N, CA, C and O atoms as a printed pandas DataFrame, in Angstrom:
     atom_number atom_name residue_name chain_id  residue_number  x_coord  y_coord  z_coord
0              1         N          MET        A               1   39.935   91.445  114.590
1              2        CA          MET        A               1   40.307   92.721  115.265
2              3         C          MET        A               1   40.636   94.184  114.900
3              4         O          MET        A               1   41.502   94.133  114.027
4              5         N          ASN        A               2   40.416   95.095  115.103
5              6        CA          ASN        A               2   40.935   96.117  114.860
6              7         C          ASN        A               2   41.574   97.009  115.464
7              8         O          ASN        A               2   40.911   97.651  116.278
8              9         N          ILE        A               3   42.506   97.242  115.365
9             10        CA          ILE        A               3   43.471   98.015  116.329
10            11         C          ILE        A               3   43.972   99.370  115.976
11            12         O          ILE        A               3   44.611   99.529  114.935
12            13         N          LYS        A               4   43.743  100.263  116.708
13            14        CA          LYS        A               4   44.116  101.870  116.226
14            15         C          LYS        A               4   45.675  101.633  116.048
15            16         O          LYS        A               4   46.278  100.956  116.881
16            17         N          PRO        A               5   46.284  102.157  115.030
17            18        CA          PRO        A               5   47.862  102.108  115.223
18            19         C          PRO        A               5   48.221  103.283  115.902
19            20         O          PRO        A               5   47.205  103.916  116.187
20            21         N          GLU        A               6   49.404  103.913  116.332
21            22        CA          GLU        A               6   49.734  104.522  117.052
22            23         C          GLU        A               6   49.945  105.950  116.113
23            24         O          GLU        A               6   49.832  107.141  116.404
24            25         N          TYR        A               7   50.275  105.298  114.959
25            26        CA          TYR        A               7   51.273  106.704  113.691
26            27         C          TYR        A               7   50.150  106.357  112.876
27            28         O          TYR        A               7   49.417  105.372  112.971
28            29         N          LEU        A               8   50.120  107.281  112.084
29            30        CA          LEU        A               8   49.329  107.408  110.874
30            31         C          LEU        A               8   49.591  108.345  109.818
31            32         O          LEU        A               8   50.202  109.375  110.102
32            33         N          TYR        A               9   49.332  108.200  109.011
33            34        CA          TYR        A               9   50.285  109.258  107.746
34            35         C          TYR        A               9   49.267  109.877  106.853
35            36         O          TYR        A               9   48.098  109.525  106.695
36            37         N          HIS        A              10   49.933  110.890  106.279
37            38        CA          HIS        A              10   49.080  111.880  105.306
38            39         C          HIS        A              10   49.694  112.316  104.360
39            40         O          HIS        A              10   50.803  112.764  104.653
40            41         N          GLY        A              11   49.302  112.383  102.935
41            42        CA          GLY        A              11   50.332  112.933  101.913
42            43         C          GLY        A              11   49.622  114.261  101.604
43            44         O          GLY        A              11   48.407  114.395  101.459
44            45         N          SER        A              12   50.877  115.551  101.499
45            46        CA          SER        A              12   50.311  116.704  100.413
46            47         C          SER        A              12   51.424  116.754   99.902
47            48         O          SER        A              12   52.486  116.228  100.233
48            49         N          GLN        A              13   51.043  117.677   98.733
49            50        CA          GLN        A              13   52.022  118.560   97.867
50            51         C          GLN        A              13   52.567  119.663   98.575
51            52         O          GLN        A              13   53.526  120.236   98.059
52            53         N          TYR        A              14   51.961  120.216  100.077
53            54        CA          TYR        A              14   52.339  121.449  100.658
54            55         C          TYR        A              14   53.208  121.456  101.446
55            56         O          TYR        A              14   53.482  120.259  101.545
56            57         N          ARG        A              15   53.835  121.974  102.078
57            58        CA          ARG        A              15   54.957  121.827  103.870
58            59         C          ARG        A              15   53.613  122.793  104.649
59            60         O          ARG        A              15   52.970  123.739  104.196
60            61         N          PHE        A              16   53.546  122.181  105.812
61            62        CA          PHE        A              16   52.812  122.812  106.829
62            63         C          PHE        A              16   53.448  122.567  108.240
63            64         O          PHE        A              16   54.079  121.570  108.590
64            65         N          ASP        A              17   53.152  123.692  108.985
65            66        CA          ASP        A              17   54.059  122.872  110.657
66            67         C          ASP        A              17   52.551  122.275  111.034
67            68         O          ASP        A              17   52.655  121.150  111.522
68            69         N          VAL        A              18   51.216  122.729  110.934
69            70        CA          VAL        A              18   50.604  122.275  111.495
70            71         C          VAL        A              18   49.297  122.168  110.344
71            72         O          VAL        A              18   48.816  123.106  109.708
72            73         N          LEU        A              19   48.991  121.057  110.309
73            74        CA          LEU        A              19   47.859  120.188  109.659
74            75         C          LEU        A              19   46.548  120.352  110.116
75            76         O          LEU        A              19   46.167  119.706  111.092
76            77         N          GLU        A              20   45.639  121.314  109.403
77            78        CA          GLU        A              20   44.406  121.559  109.549
78            79         C          GLU        A              20   43.453  121.134  109.179
79            80         O          GLU        A              20   43.866  120.406  108.276
80            81         N          PRO        A              21   42.227  121.009  109.196
81            82        CA          PRO        A              21   41.270  120.299  108.318
82            83         C          PRO        A              21   40.729  120.825  107.134
83            84         O          PRO        A              21   40.108  121.873  107.313
84            85         N          GLN        A              22   40.768  120.489  106.190
85            86        CA          GLN        A              22   40.246  120.874  104.755
86            87         C          GLN        A              22   39.258  120.104  104.120
87            88         O          GLN        A              22   39.121  118.882  104.167
88            89         N          PRO        A              23   38.504  121.036  103.451
89            90        CA          PRO        A              23   37.146  120.185  102.396
90            91         C          PRO        A              23   37.832  119.384  101.760
91            92         O          PRO        A              23   38.950  119.817  101.483
92            93         N          ALA        A              24   37.517  117.986  101.278
93            94        CA          ALA        A              24   37.686  117.091  100.724
94            95         C          ALA        A              24   37.125  117.331   99.342
95            96         O          ALA        A              24   36.592  118.440   99.329
96            97         N          HIS        A              25   37.048  116.794   98.312
97            98        CA          HIS        A              25   36.589  116.900   97.341
98            99         C          HIS        A              25   36.533  115.676   96.375
99           100         O          HIS        A              25   36.938  115.811   95.220
100          101         N          GLY        A              26   36.004  114.396   96.853
101          102        CA          GLY        A              26   35.611  113.009   96.936
102          103         C          GLY        A              26   34.065  113.065   96.193
103          104         O          GLY        A              26   33.105  113.820   96.041
104          105         N          ALA        A              27   34.646  111.436   95.782
105          106        CA          ALA        A              27   33.401  111.160   95.462
106          107         C          ALA        A              27   32.087  110.342   95.511
107          108         O          ALA        A              27   31.242  109.956   94.703
108          109         N          CYS        A              28   32.332  110.258   96.918
109          110        CA          CYS        A              28   31.261  109.929   97.523
110          111         C          CYS        A              28   31.318  111.441   99.152
111          112         O          CYS        A              28   32.082  112.393   99.308
112          113         N          GLU        A              29   30.276  111.000   99.903
113          114        CA          GLU        A              29   30.439  111.738  100.892
114          115         C          GLU        A              29   31.607  111.253  102.227
115          116         O          GLU        A              29   32.175  112.070  102.952
116          117         N          ARG        A              30   31.755  109.887  102.304
117          118        CA          ARG        A              30   32.836  109.853  103.577
118          119         C          ARG        A              30   33.929  110.353  102.545
119          120         O          ARG        A              30   34.592  110.936  103.404
120          121         N          GLU        A              31   34.531  110.549  101.558
121          122        CA          GLU        A              31   35.484  111.232  100.546
122          123         C          GLU        A              31   35.406  113.048  100.390
123          124         O          GLU        A              31   36.163  113.809   99.788
124          125         N          SER        A              32   34.085  113.346  101.255
125          126        CA          SER        A              32   34.035  114.940  101.089
126          127         C          SER        A              32   33.985  115.724  101.929
127          128         O          SER        A              32   33.601  116.890  101.834
128          129         N          MET        A              33   34.595  114.838  103.396
129          130        CA          MET        A              33   34.300  115.367  104.761
130          131         C          MET        A              33   35.334  116.911  104.932
131          132         O          MET        A              33   36.161  117.356  104.136
132          133         N          PHE        A              34   34.950  117.389  106.110
133          134        CA          PHE        A              34   35.759  118.525  106.359
134          135         C          PHE        A              34   36.780  117.857  107.098
135          136         O          PHE        A              34   36.227  117.323  108.059
136          137         N          ALA        A              35   38.126  117.608  107.110
137          138        CA          ALA        A              35   38.733  116.748  108.224
138          139         C          ALA        A              35   40.451  116.681  107.495
139          140         O          ALA        A              35   40.740  117.238  106.436
140          141         N          ILE        A              36   41.276  116.002  108.213
141          142        CA          ILE        A              36   42.331  115.655  107.827
142          143         C          ILE        A              36   42.361  114.513  107.494
143          144         O          ILE        A              36   41.855  113.808  108.367
144          145         N          TYR        A              37   42.938  113.597  106.090
145          146        CA          TYR        A              37   42.715  112.352  105.665
146          147         C          TYR        A              37   43.838  111.906  106.079
147          148         O          TYR        A              37   44.720  112.745  106.265
148          149         N          ALA        A              38   44.233  110.035  106.425
149          150        CA          ALA        A              38   45.298  109.406  106.890
150          151         C          ALA        A              38   44.919  108.368  106.520
151          152         O          ALA        A              38   43.791  107.910  106.339
152          153         N          ALA        A              39   46.408  107.783  106.343
153          154        CA          ALA        A              39   46.370  105.948  106.109
154          155         C          ALA        A              39   47.369  105.550  106.873
155          156         O          ALA        A              39   48.156  106.243  107.519
156          157         N          GLU        A              40   47.276  103.964  106.733
157          158        CA          GLU        A              40   48.270  103.642  107.680
158          159         C          GLU        A              40   49.853  103.244  107.558
159          160         O          GLU        A              40   50.777  102.933  108.308
160          161         N          THR        A              41   49.594  103.454  106.068
161          162        CA          THR        A              41   51.574  103.196  105.556
162          163         C          THR        A              41   51.531  104.219  104.821
163          164         O          THR        A              41   50.512  104.685  104.311
164          165         N          MET        A              42   52.909  104.734  104.694
165          166        CA          MET        A              42   53.289  105.826  103.613
166          167         C          MET        A              42   53.327  105.684  102.495
167          168         O          MET        A              42   53.708  106.650  101.833
168          169         N          GLU        A              43   52.998  104.580  101.880
169          170        CA          GLU        A              43   53.169  103.921  100.624
170          171         C          GLU        A              43   51.714  104.274   99.908
171          172         O          GLU        A              43   51.549  104.348   98.690
172          173         N          GLU        A              44   50.801  104.454  100.811
173          174        CA          GLU        A              44   49.347  104.614  100.472
174          175         C          GLU        A              44   49.000  106.038  100.283
175          176         O          GLU        A              44   48.014  106.348   99.616
176          177         N          VAL        A              45   49.721  106.870  100.807
177          178        CA          VAL        A              45   49.037  108.151  100.902
178          179         C          VAL        A              45   50.458  109.125   99.826
179          180         O          VAL        A              45   50.638  110.329   99.642
180          181         N          ILE        A              46   51.106  108.057   99.402
181          182        CA          ILE        A              46   52.640  109.067   98.354
182          183         C          ILE        A              46   51.844  109.519   96.934
183          184         O          ILE        A              46   52.373  110.398   96.253
184          185         N          PRO        A              47   50.766  109.010   96.556
185          186        CA          PRO        A              47   49.975  109.983   95.336
186          187         C          PRO        A              47   49.600  111.151   95.733
187          188         O          PRO        A              47   49.935  112.070   94.985
188          189         N          PHE        A              48   48.815  111.521   96.977
189          190        CA          PHE        A              48   48.777  112.459   97.588
190          191         C          PHE        A              48   49.689  113.861   97.503
191          192         O          PHE        A              48   49.512  115.065   97.319
192          193         N          ALA        A              49   50.765  112.931   97.753
193          194        CA          ALA        A              49   51.922  113.921   97.761
194          195         C          ALA        A              49   52.492  114.703   97.253
195          196         O          ALA        A              49   52.787  115.869   97.515
196          197         N          LEU        A              50   52.820  113.470   95.792
197          198        CA          LEU        A              50   52.874  114.099   94.398
198          199         C          LEU        A              50   52.737  115.586   94.530
199          200         O          LEU        A              50   52.139  116.049   95.501
200          201         N          PRO        A              51   53.388  116.559   93.371
201          202        CA          PRO        A              51   53.025  117.806   93.267
202          203         C          PRO        A              51   52.115  118.006   91.737
203          204         O          PRO        A              51   52.591  118.613   90.777
204          205         N          ILE        A              52   50.754  117.380   91.738
205          206        CA          ILE        A              52   50.398  116.912   90.789
206          207         C          ILE        A              52   49.522  118.650   90.512
207          208         O          ILE        A              52   48.986  119.228   91.458
208          209         N          ARG        A              53   49.536  119.117   89.375
209          210        CA          ARG        A              53   49.465  120.805   89.307
210          211         C          ARG        A              53   47.979  120.900   88.312
211          212         O          ARG        A              53   47.671  120.040   87.487
212          213         N          TRP        A              54   47.557  121.552   88.469
213          214        CA          TRP        A              54   46.591  122.149   87.614
214          215         C          TRP        A              54   47.103  122.801   86.453
215          216         O          TRP        A              54   48.112  123.502   86.392
216          217         N          TYR        A              55   45.911  122.353   85.081
217          218        CA          TYR        A              55   46.241  122.736   83.779
218          219         C          TYR        A              55   45.624  123.476   83.298
219          220         O          TYR        A              55   44.540  122.894   83.262
220          221         N          PRO        A              56   45.415  124.842   82.655
221          222        CA          PRO        A              56   46.906  125.900   82.977
222          223         C          PRO        A              56   46.473  125.689   84.689
223          224         O          PRO        A              56   45.561  125.148   85.314
224          225         N          ASP        A              57   47.773  126.500   85.012
225          226        CA          ASP        A              57   48.328  126.540   86.667
226          227         C          ASP        A              57   47.274  127.904   87.075
227          228         O          ASP        A              57   47.847  128.775   87.729
228          229         N          ALA        A              58   46.208  128.092   86.842
229          230        CA          ALA        A              58   45.338  129.234   86.767
230          231         C          ALA        A              58   43.775  128.579   87.804
231          232         O          ALA        A              58   43.213  127.518   88.077
232          233         N          PRO        A              59   43.673  129.884   88.035
233          234        CA          PRO        A              59   41.978  129.511   88.727
234          235         C          PRO        A              59   41.055  128.592   87.910
235          236         O          PRO        A              59   40.384  127.759   88.518
236          237         N          ASP        A              60   40.980  128.684   86.617
237          238        CA          ASP        A              60   40.591  127.974   85.804
238          239         C          ASP        A              60   40.963  126.671   84.895
239          240         O          ASP        A              60   40.561  126.251   83.810
240          241         N          GLY        A              61   42.067  126.167   86.000
241          242        CA          GLY        A              61   42.681  125.232   85.668
242          243         C          GLY        A              61   41.754  123.476   85.975
243          244         O          GLY        A              61   40.645  123.270   86.468
244          245         N          LYS        A              62   42.776  122.512   85.445
245          246        CA          LYS        A              62   41.897  121.590   85.378
246          247         C          LYS        A              62   42.818  120.164   86.022
247          248         O          LYS        A              62   43.898  120.011   85.451
248          249         N          ARG        A              63   42.558  119.326   86.924
249          250        CA          ARG        A              63   43.806  118.194   87.503
250          251         C          ARG        A              63   42.466  117.286   87.503
251          252         O          ARG        A              63   41.292  117.647   87.585
252          253         N          ALA        A              64   43.123  115.755   87.363
253          254        CA          ALA        A              64   42.134  114.730   87.266
254          255         C          ALA        A              64   43.314  113.320   87.865
255          256         O          ALA        A              64   44.304  113.145   87.155
256          257         N          PHE        A              65   43.193  112.635   88.803
257          258        CA          PHE        A              65   43.675  111.878   88.956
258          259         C          PHE        A              65   43.292  110.816   90.086
259          260         O          PHE        A              65   42.880  111.100   91.211
260          261         N          GLU        A              66   43.570  109.164   89.417
261          262        CA          GLU        A              66   43.268  108.439   90.536
262          263         C          GLU        A              66   44.100  107.739   91.219
263          264         O          GLU        A              66   45.204  108.106   90.816
264          265         N          CYS        A              67   44.250  106.904   92.058
265          266        CA          CYS        A              67   45.181  106.094   93.020
266          267         C          CYS        A              67   44.897  105.071   93.654
267          268         O          CYS        A              67   44.082  105.250   94.558
268          269         N          ASP        A              68   45.317  103.928   93.497
269          270        CA          ASP        A              68   44.812  102.780   93.927
270          271         C          ASP        A              68   46.382  101.938   94.332
271          272         O          ASP        A              68   47.452  101.758   93.750
272          273         N          ASP        A              69   45.882  101.628   95.465
273          274        CA          ASP        A              69   47.207  100.659   96.230
274          275         C          ASP        A              69   48.849  101.244   95.626
275          276         O          ASP        A              69   49.683  100.530   95.070
276          277         N          GLY        A              70   49.006  102.963   95.977
277          278        CA          GLY        A              70   50.040  103.331   95.771
278          279         C          GLY        A              70   50.519  103.533   94.183
279          280         O          GLY        A              70   51.658  103.669   93.736
280          281         N          LYS        A              71   49.645  103.512   93.717
281          282        CA          LYS        A              71   49.918  103.638   92.068
282          283         C          LYS        A              71   48.904  105.029   91.848
283          284         O          LYS        A              71   47.801  105.310   92.317
284          285         N          THR        A              72   49.599  105.573   91.137
285          286        CA          THR        A              72   48.993  106.969   90.471
286          287         C          THR        A              72   48.252  107.020   89.145
287          288         O          THR        A              72   49.054  106.773   88.245
288          289         N          LYS        A              73   47.380  107.180   88.813
289          290        CA          LYS        A              73   46.996  107.402   86.997
290          291         C          LYS        A              73   46.791  109.128   87.192
291          292         O          LYS        A              73   46.111  109.816   87.953
292          293         N          LEU        A              74   47.668  109.393   86.183
293          294        CA          LEU        A              74   47.115  111.118   85.917
294          295         C          LEU        A              74   46.700  111.244   84.945
295          296         O          LEU        A              74   47.300  110.978   83.904
296          297         N          ILE        A              75   45.328  111.774   85.039
297          298        CA          ILE        A              75   44.334  111.546   83.739
298          299         C          ILE        A              75   44.444  113.304   83.092
299          300         O          ILE        A              75   44.306  113.519   81.888
300          301         N          TYR        A              76   44.668  114.262   83.944
301          302        CA          TYR        A              76   44.807  115.853   83.485
302          303         C          TYR        A              76   45.222  116.779   84.213
303          304         O          TYR        A              76   44.555  117.215   85.150
304          305         N          GLY        A              77   46.646  117.317   83.823
305          306        CA          GLY        A              77   46.996  118.002   84.845
306          307         C          GLY        A              77   49.073  117.806   84.526
307          308         O          GLY        A              77   49.520  117.397   83.454
308          309         N          SER        A              78   49.790  118.133   85.494
309          310        CA          SER        A              78   50.804  118.210   85.148
310          311         C          SER        A              78   51.484  117.611   86.605
311          312         O          SER        A              78   50.938  117.726   87.702
312          313         N          LEU        A              79   52.867  116.912   86.345
313          314        CA          LEU        A              79   53.627  116.277   87.489
314          315         C          LEU        A              79   55.060  116.471   87.092
315          316         O          LEU        A              79   55.675  115.770   86.288
316          317         N          ASN        A              80   55.637  117.781   87.927
317          318        CA          ASN        A              80   56.648  118.289   87.636
318          319         C          ASN        A              80   57.933  117.218   87.939
319          320         O          ASN        A              80   58.265  117.128   89.121
320          321         N          PRO        A              81   58.671  116.407   86.953
321          322        CA          PRO        A              81   59.277  115.369   87.576
322          323         C          PRO        A              81   60.843  115.898   88.623
323          324         O          PRO        A              81   61.529  115.072   89.225
324          325         N          ASN        A              82   61.087  117.218   88.620
325          326        CA          ASN        A              82   62.294  117.308   89.762
326          327         C          ASN        A              82   60.978  118.013   91.135
327          328         O          ASN        A              82   61.402  118.988   91.757
328          329         N          GLY        A              83   60.058  117.696   91.378
329          330        CA          GLY        A              83   59.524  118.368   92.387
330          331         C          GLY        A              83   59.387  117.505   93.425
331          332         O          GLY        A              83   59.398  116.280   93.309
332          333         N          VAL        A              84   59.194  118.420   94.956
333          334        CA          VAL        A              84   58.998  116.970   95.944
334          335         C          VAL        A              84   57.587  117.551   96.148
335          336         O          VAL        A              84   57.055  118.561   95.686
336          337         N          GLY        A              85   57.134  116.564   97.013
337          338        CA          GLY        A              85   56.095  116.090   98.099
338          339         C          GLY        A              85   56.254  116.091   99.473
339          340         O          GLY        A              85   57.302  116.361  100.061
340          341         N          TYR        A              86   55.254  115.801   99.948
341          342        CA          TYR        A              86   55.856  115.668  101.605
342          343         C          TYR        A              86   54.643  114.345  102.433
343          344         O          TYR        A              86   53.571  113.814  102.144
344          345         N          ILE        A              87   55.332  114.317  103.210
345          346        CA          ILE        A              87   54.503  112.660  103.775
346          347         C          ILE        A              87   54.295  113.320  105.583
347          348         O          ILE        A              87   55.118  113.895  106.296
348          349         N          TYR        A              88   53.287  113.047  105.771
349          350        CA          TYR        A              88   53.129  113.915  107.476
350          351         C          TYR        A              88   53.074  112.481  108.486
351          352         O          TYR        A              88   52.172  111.690  108.208
352          353         N          LYS        A              89   53.638  112.262  109.189
353          354        CA          LYS        A              89   53.927  111.070  110.115
354          355         C          LYS        A              89   53.043  111.617  111.525
355          356         O          LYS        A              89   53.674  112.468  112.152
356          357         N          VAL        A              90   52.069  111.360  111.948
357          358        CA          VAL        A              90   50.545  111.780  112.488
358          359         C          VAL        A              90   50.128  110.891  113.897
359          360         O          VAL        A              90   49.661  109.753  113.873
360          361         N          LYS        A              91   50.364  111.558  114.916
361          362        CA          LYS        A              91   49.633  110.701  116.129
362          363         C          LYS        A              91   47.835  110.146  115.623
363          364         O          LYS        A              91   46.944  110.825  115.113
364          365         N          ALA        A              92   47.837  108.918  115.958
365          366        CA          ALA        A              92   46.588  108.556  116.210
366          367         C          ALA        A              92   45.313  108.830  116.303
367          368         O          ALA        A              92   44.303  108.729  115.606
368          369         N          ASP        A              93   45.652  109.246  117.468
369          370        CA          ASP        A              93   44.776  109.309  119.231
370          371         C          ASP        A              93   43.308  110.231  118.500
371          372         O          ASP        A              93   42.279  109.728  118.951
372          373         N          THR        A              94   43.008  111.393  117.534
373          374        CA          THR        A              94   41.880  112.196  117.398
374          375         C          THR        A              94   41.507  111.433  115.759
375          376         O          THR        A              94   40.629  111.961  115.076
376          377         N          PHE        A              95   42.145  110.351  115.303
377          378        CA          PHE        A              95   41.651  109.904  113.999
378          379         C          PHE        A              95   40.695  108.735  114.007
379          380         O          PHE        A              95   40.826  107.863  114.866
380          381         N          GLN        A              96   39.586  108.657  112.949
381          382        CA          GLN        A              96   38.630  107.900  113.436
382          383         C          GLN        A              96   38.660  107.034  112.045
383          384         O          GLN        A              96   38.640  107.765  111.054
384          385         N          LYS        A              97   38.703  105.638  111.762
385          386        CA          LYS        A              97   38.245  104.755  110.572
386          387         C          LYS        A              97   37.320  104.839  110.294
387          388         O          LYS        A              97   36.362  104.664  111.048
388          389         N          ILE        A              98   37.212  105.307  108.441
389          390        CA          ILE        A              98   35.862  105.678  108.027
390          391         C          ILE        A              98   35.826  104.538  106.953
391          392         O          ILE        A              98   34.756  104.350  106.374
392          393         N          ASP        A              99   36.972  103.718  106.623
393          394        CA          ASP        A              99   36.684  102.602  105.273
394          395         C          ASP        A              99   37.728  101.849  105.567
395          396         O          ASP        A              99   38.355  101.850  106.627
396          397         N          GLN        A             100   37.907  101.227  104.658
397          398        CA          GLN        A             100   39.117  100.268  104.908
398          399         C          GLN        A             100   40.356  100.706  104.806
399          400         O          GLN        A             100   41.080  100.081  105.581
400          401         N          TRP        A             101   41.006  101.618  104.105
401          402        CA          TRP        A             101   41.987  102.371  104.340
402          403         C          TRP        A             101   42.375  103.586  104.775
403          404         O          TRP        A             101   43.535  103.906  105.034
404          405         N          GLN        A             102   40.952  104.599  104.897
405          406        CA          GLN        A             102   41.075  105.614  105.042
406          407         C          GLN        A             102   40.779  106.606  107.059
407          408         O          GLN        A             102   39.716  106.537  107.677
408          409         N          TRP        A             103   41.405  106.983  107.307
409          410        CA          TRP        A             103   41.142  107.481  108.731
410          411         C          TRP        A             103   41.164  109.122  108.603
411          412         O          TRP        A             103   42.095  109.686  108.029
412          413         N          VAL        A             104   40.144  109.787  109.142
413          414        CA          VAL        A             104   39.995  111.449  109.304
414          415         C          VAL        A             104   39.839  111.762  110.730
415          416         O          VAL        A             104   39.235  111.169  111.623
416          417         N          SER        A             105   40.689  113.084  110.720
417          418        CA          SER        A             105   40.301  113.875  112.052
418          419         C          SER        A             105   39.973  115.000  111.980
419          420         O          SER        A             105   40.759  115.672  111.312
420          421         N          GLU        A             106   38.935  115.661  112.474
421          422        CA          GLU        A             106   38.341  116.899  112.350
422          423         C          GLU        A             106   39.064  117.876  113.492
423          424         O          GLU        A             106   38.475  118.774  114.095
424          425         N          THR        A             107   40.475  117.510  113.663
425          426        CA          THR        A             107   40.891  118.329  114.730
426          427         C          THR        A             107   42.292  118.366  113.762
427          428         O          THR        A             107   42.545  117.695  112.762
428          429         N          ALA        A             108   43.284  119.639  114.595
429          430        CA          ALA        A             108   44.562  120.135  114.268
430          431         C          ALA        A             108   45.352  119.121  114.718
431          432         O          ALA        A             108   45.169  118.396  115.695
432          433         N          CYS        A             109   46.492  119.126  113.714
433          434        CA          CYS        A             109   47.815  118.108  114.671
434          435         C          CYS        A             109   48.943  118.570  114.144
435          436         O          CYS        A             109   49.012  118.992  112.990
436          437         N          VAL        A             110   50.071  118.517  115.087
437          438        CA          VAL        A             110   51.255  118.673  114.604
438          439         C          VAL        A             110   51.701  117.576  114.279
439          440         O          VAL        A             110   51.446  116.645  115.043
440          441         N          PRO        A             111   52.506  117.299  113.061
441          442        CA          PRO        A             111   52.876  116.204  113.014
442          443         C          PRO        A             111   54.004  115.812  113.793
443          444         O          PRO        A             111   54.620  116.554  114.558
444          445         N          VAL        A             112   54.275  114.467  113.535
445          446        CA          VAL        A             112   55.431  114.140  115.383
446          447         C          VAL        A             112   56.503  114.044  113.662
447          448         O          VAL        A             112   57.653  114.101  114.098
448          449         N          GLU        A             113   56.590  113.959  112.430
449          450        CA          GLU        A             113   57.833  113.740  111.440
450          451         C          GLU        A             113   57.114  114.030  109.778
451          452         O          GLU        A             113   56.178  113.346  109.364
452          453         N          VAL        A             114   57.670  115.012  109.072
453          454        CA          VAL        A             114   57.686  115.437  108.090
454          455         C          VAL        A             114   58.601  115.136  107.251
455          456         O          VAL        A             114   59.720  115.540  107.567
456          457         N          ILE        A             115   58.474  114.249  105.757
457          458        CA          ILE        A             115   59.382  113.797  105.230
458          459         C          ILE        A             115   59.175  114.011  103.831
459          460         O          ILE        A             115   58.108  113.752  103.274
460          461         N          GLU        A             116   60.162  114.471  103.267
461          462        CA          GLU        A             116   60.187  114.927  101.724
462          463         C          GLU        A             116   60.532  114.077  100.931
463          464         O          GLU        A             116   61.527  113.406  101.206
464          465         N          ILE        A             117   59.797  113.841   99.675
465          466        CA          ILE        A             117   60.026  112.845   99.001
466          467         C          ILE        A             117   60.352  113.706   97.769
467          468         O          ILE        A             117   60.340  114.937   97.751
468          469         N          LYS        A             118   60.645  112.893   96.743
469          470        CA          LYS        A             118   61.256  113.699   95.585
470          471         C          LYS        A             118   60.228  112.978   94.153
471          472         O          LYS        A             118   60.060  111.759   94.167
472          473         N          VAL        A             119   59.898  113.417   93.541
473          474        CA          VAL        A             119   58.902  112.927   92.869
474          475         C          VAL        A             119   59.650  111.787   91.673
475          476         O          VAL        A             119   59.183  110.709   91.303
476          477         N          GLN        A             120   60.965  112.452   91.238
477          478        CA          GLN        A             120   62.166  111.313   90.400
478          479         C          GLN        A             120   61.766  109.511   91.435
479          480         O          GLN        A             120   61.539  108.484   90.795
480          481         N          ASP        A             121   61.767  109.522   92.564
481          482        CA          ASP        A             121   61.807  108.730   93.086
482          483         C          ASP        A             121   60.570  107.796   93.028
483          484         O          ASP        A             121   60.644  106.659   93.494
484          485         N          TYR        A             122   59.714  108.150   92.599
485          486        CA          TYR        A             122   58.123  107.433   92.468
486          487         C          TYR        A             122   57.315  107.696   91.229
487          488         O          TYR        A             122   56.115  107.490   91.048
488          489         N          LEU        A             123   58.516  108.359   90.139
489          490        CA          LEU        A             123   57.942  108.202   88.562
490          491         C          LEU        A             123   57.560  106.745   88.158
491          492         O          LEU        A             123   56.683  106.726   87.295
492          493         N          HIS        A             124   57.821  106.016   88.400
493          494        CA          HIS        A             124   57.656  104.113   88.113
494          495         C          HIS        A             124   56.456  104.142   88.822
495          496         O          HIS        A             124   55.928  103.030   88.860
496          497         N          THR        A             125   55.777  105.112   89.456
497          498        CA          THR        A             125   54.369  104.708   90.058
498          499         C          THR        A             125   53.524  105.501   89.640
499          500         O          THR        A             125   52.413  105.654   90.147
500          501         N          VAL        A             126   53.974  106.114   88.631
501          502        CA          VAL        A             126   52.555  107.272   88.121
502          503         C          VAL        A             126   52.880  106.723   86.415
503          504         O          VAL        A             126   53.952  106.634   85.815
504          505         N          GLU        A             127   51.381  106.399   85.944
505          506        CA          GLU        A             127   50.790  106.302   84.979
506          507         C          GLU        A             127   50.275  107.375   84.071
507          508         O          GLU        A             127   49.209  107.915   84.365
508          509         N          PHE        A             128   51.051  107.806   82.793
509          510        CA          PHE        A             128   50.177  109.132   82.415
510          511         C          PHE        A             128   49.083  109.139   81.372
511          512         O          PHE        A             128   49.410  108.302   80.531
512          513         N          SER        A             129   48.199  109.570   81.117
513          514        CA          SER        A             129   46.993  109.340   80.033
514          515         C          SER        A             129   47.798  110.506   79.075
515          516         O          SER        A             129   48.664  111.344   79.324
516          517         N          LYS        A             130   46.956  110.061   77.697
517          518        CA          LYS        A             130   47.818  110.996   76.459
518          519         C          LYS        A             130   48.090  112.177   76.820
519          520         O          LYS        A             130   49.188  112.733   76.805
520          521         N          GLU        A             131   46.892  112.658   77.217
521          522        CA          GLU        A             131   46.776  114.486   77.482
522          523         C          GLU        A             131   48.008  114.884   78.411
523          524         O          GLU        A             131   48.995  115.575   78.160
524          525         N          ALA        A             132   47.584  114.154   79.676
525          526        CA          ALA        A             132   49.102  114.297   80.557
526          527         C          ALA        A             132   50.458  114.518   80.329
527          528         O          ALA        A             132   51.370  115.202   80.793
528          529         N          GLU        A             133   50.246  113.607   79.353
529          530        CA          GLU        A             133   51.819  112.812   79.114
530          531         C          GLU        A             133   52.563  114.021   77.807
531          532         O          GLU        A             133   53.718  113.992   77.383
532          533         N          GLU        A             134   51.467  114.984   77.421
533          534        CA          GLU        A             134   51.392  115.963   76.461
534          535         C          GLU        A             134   51.368  117.040   77.129
535          536         O          GLU        A             134   51.932  117.997   76.599
536          537         N          ILE        A             135   50.845  117.214   78.233
537          538        CA          ILE        A             135   51.329  118.494   78.746
538          539         C          ILE        A             135   52.507  118.620   79.652
539          540         O          ILE        A             135   53.072  119.683   79.908
540          541         N          ASN        A             136   52.777  117.637   80.040
541          542        CA          ASN        A             136   54.440  117.680   80.883
542          543         C          ASN        A             136   55.282  117.706   80.052
543          544         O          ASN        A             136   56.286  118.360   80.331
544          545         N          LYS        A             137   55.207  116.855   78.395
545          546        CA          LYS        A             137   56.305  117.521   77.698
546          547         C          LYS        A             137   55.943  118.954   77.406
547          548         O          LYS        A             137   56.976  119.619   77.332
548          549         N          VAL        A             138   54.761  119.740   77.195
549          550        CA          VAL        A             138   55.182  121.121   76.878
550          551         C          VAL        A             138   55.963  121.957   77.796
551          552         O          VAL        A             138   56.795  122.815   77.501
552          553         N          LEU        A             139   55.374  121.390   79.525
553          554        CA          LEU        A             139   55.936  121.972   80.115
554          555         C          LEU        A             139   57.430  121.693   80.869
555          556         O          LEU        A             139   58.030  122.398   81.681
556          557         N          TYR        A             140   57.784  120.414   80.291
557          558        CA          TYR        A             140   59.038  120.496   81.236
558          559         C          TYR        A             140   59.998  119.226   80.368
559          560         O          TYR        A             140   60.787  118.446   80.901
560          561         N          GLY        A             141   59.665  119.306   78.972
561          562        CA          GLY        A             141   60.221  118.859   77.621
562          563         C          GLY        A             141   60.427  117.085   77.339
563          564         O          GLY        A             141   60.871  116.677   76.266
């Protein structure tokens, strides 16, 4: 039996007072909806809260990362080890489950709680490709 939880979690590198649906750019249609994406646990959304930036940090920059089970593989881009990200706790009432872990809402929502996380507390969950490691060394030493 699949029971909807009371709360879900959304991760972002940006701080908002209201979460608005945004276009997602995933690998398939369900990962590319105009919606707010969320999951049932904080751990599942931490990779999306990490402030992974484009390199160069400009309109023509590039970034690529993969995440699985709370772990992140940074393929291309940068991650400031002194940066912060945000986890949003939201009421699940407007969300629909679309796969084994993702929920979506096409309606704006006000978070019940906003939790600031520090990158340094989660660096042990990040694997850097050679390119990403070199970019981070150039930017952050």
